[in-house]
TIMAR-696367 format. One record per residue (C-alpha): residue number from 1; residue in three letters; x, y, z. Coordinates in steps of 0.5 Angstrom, whole numbers. Example, Ala and Ser with C-alpha at 12.3 -4.5 7.8 and 13.67 -1.06 7.14 Angstrom:
residues 2
{atom 1; ala; {25; -9; 16}},
{atom 2; ser; {27; -2; 14}},
***
This chain:
residues 107
{atom 1; met; {24; -19; -90}},
{atom 2; phe; {21; -14; -96}},
{atom 3; gly; {16; -20; -98}},
{atom 4; asp; {14; -21; -91}},
{atom 5; leu; {12; -14; -90}},
{atom 6; met; {8; -14; -97}},
{atom 7; gly; {4; -20; -94}},
{atom 8; met; {3; -17; -87}},
{atom 9; met; {0; -11; -91}},
{atom 10; gly; {-4; -15; -95}},
{atom 11; lys; {-7; -19; -89}},
{atom 12; leu; {-8; -12; -86}},
{atom 13; lys; {-12; -9; -92}},
{atom 14; glu; {-16; -16; -92}},
{atom 15; thr; {-17; -15; -84}},
{atom 16; gln; {-20; -8; -85}},
{atom 17; gln; {-25; -10; -90}},
{atom 18; lys; {-27; -16; -86}},
{atom 19; ile; {-28; -11; -80}},
{atom 20; glu; {-32; -6; -85}},
{atom 21; glu; {-36; -12; -87}},
{atom 22; thr; {-37; -14; -80}},
{atom 23; lys; {-40; -7; -78}},
{atom 24; lys; {-45; -7; -84}},
{atom 25; arg; {-47; -14; -81}},
{atom 26; leu; {-48; -11; -74}},
{atom 27; asp; {-53; -6; -77}},
{atom 28; ser; {-58; -12; -78}},
{atom 29; val; {-56; -15; -71}},
{atom 30; leu; {-62; -12; -67}},
{atom 31; ile; {-61; -12; -59}},
{atom 32; asp; {-68; -11; -55}},
{atom 33; glu; {-68; -9; -48}},
{atom 34; gln; {-74; -7; -44}},
{atom 35; ser; {-76; -4; -37}},
{atom 36; asn; {-77; -10; -32}},
{atom 37; asp; {-85; -9; -32}},
{atom 38; gly; {-85; -8; -40}},
{atom 39; leu; {-87; -1; -40}},
{atom 40; leu; {-81; 1; -44}},
{atom 41; lys; {-78; -2; -50}},
{atom 42; val; {-72; 0; -54}},
{atom 43; thr; {-69; -4; -60}},
{atom 44; leu; {-62; -2; -62}},
{atom 45; thr; {-57; -5; -67}},
{atom 46; ala; {-51; -8; -65}},
{atom 47; asn; {-47; -1; -68}},
{atom 48; arg; {-51; 2; -62}},
{atom 49; thr; {-56; 6; -67}},
{atom 50; val; {-63; 7; -64}},
{atom 51; lys; {-69; 3; -68}},
{atom 52; ser; {-75; 4; -64}},
{atom 53; ile; {-77; 6; -57}},
{atom 54; glu; {-84; 3; -55}},
{atom 55; ile; {-87; 7; -49}},
{atom 56; asp; {-93; 5; -45}},
{atom 57; asp; {-99; 10; -44}},
{atom 58; ser; {-98; 10; -37}},
{atom 59; leu; {-91; 12; -37}},
{atom 60; leu; {-94; 19; -41}},
{atom 61; glu; {-97; 21; -34}},
{atom 62; asp; {-91; 21; -30}},
{atom 63; lys; {-85; 25; -34}},
{atom 64; glu; {-80; 24; -29}},
{atom 65; gln; {-81; 16; -29}},
{atom 66; leu; {-81; 16; -36}},
{atom 67; glu; {-74; 20; -36}},
{atom 68; asp; {-71; 15; -31}},
{atom 69; tyr; {-74; 9; -35}},
{atom 70; leu; {-71; 12; -41}},
{atom 71; val; {-64; 13; -38}},
{atom 72; leu; {-64; 6; -35}},
{atom 73; val; {-67; 2; -41}},
{atom 74; met; {-62; 6; -46}},
{atom 75; asn; {-56; 5; -42}},
{atom 76; lys; {-57; -3; -41}},
{atom 77; ala; {-59; -4; -49}},
{atom 78; ile; {-52; 0; -50}},
{atom 79; gln; {-48; -4; -46}},
{atom 80; lys; {-51; -10; -49}},
{atom 81; ala; {-50; -8; -56}},
{atom 82; thr; {-43; -5; -54}},
{atom 83; ala; {-41; -12; -52}},
{atom 84; val; {-44; -16; -58}},
{atom 85; asn; {-40; -10; -62}},
{atom 86; glu; {-34; -11; -59}},
{atom 87; ala; {-34; -19; -59}},
{atom 88; glu; {-35; -19; -66}},
{atom 89; leu; {-30; -14; -68}},
{atom 90; gly; {-25; -16; -63}},
{atom 91; ala; {-26; -23; -66}},
{atom 92; val; {-25; -21; -73}},
{atom 93; ala; {-19; -16; -71}},
{atom 94; lys; {-15; -21; -67}},
{atom 95; asp; {-16; -27; -73}},
{atom 96; gly; {-13; -22; -78}},
{atom 97; met; {-8; -19; -74}},
{atom 98; pro; {-1; -21; -76}},
{atom 99; asn; {4; -21; -70}},
{atom 100; ile; {7; -14; -70}},
{atom 101; pro; {10; -12; -64}},
{atom 102; gly; {7; -6; -61}},
{atom 103; met; {1; -7; -65}},
{atom 104; asp; {-3; -11; -60}},
{atom 105; met; {-8; -6; -58}},
{atom 106; phe; {-13; -9; -62}},
{atom 107; lys; {-13; -15; -58}},
***
């Protein structure tokens, strides 16, 4: 039984390491999103860090429209980034998790 526990702890540590490596890798995975008319473009990492925002000059004349665009496009980009992030981290966590009763919160 004790050997099993040590093996599980080792596997857990290995999984944590893989999760950290995956998080680092997700920093270099870029998600691009833009408004339907292409006037506003944002780029985020899969860890949901904003890398760039491009705003067409025509939007600068309409503050309200620009704000609406930003909210809409940022939310779409964050949703995409979150989906990629969860899929990647979920795969690593699920792959590395030993079957411990009550530890299925990672699945």
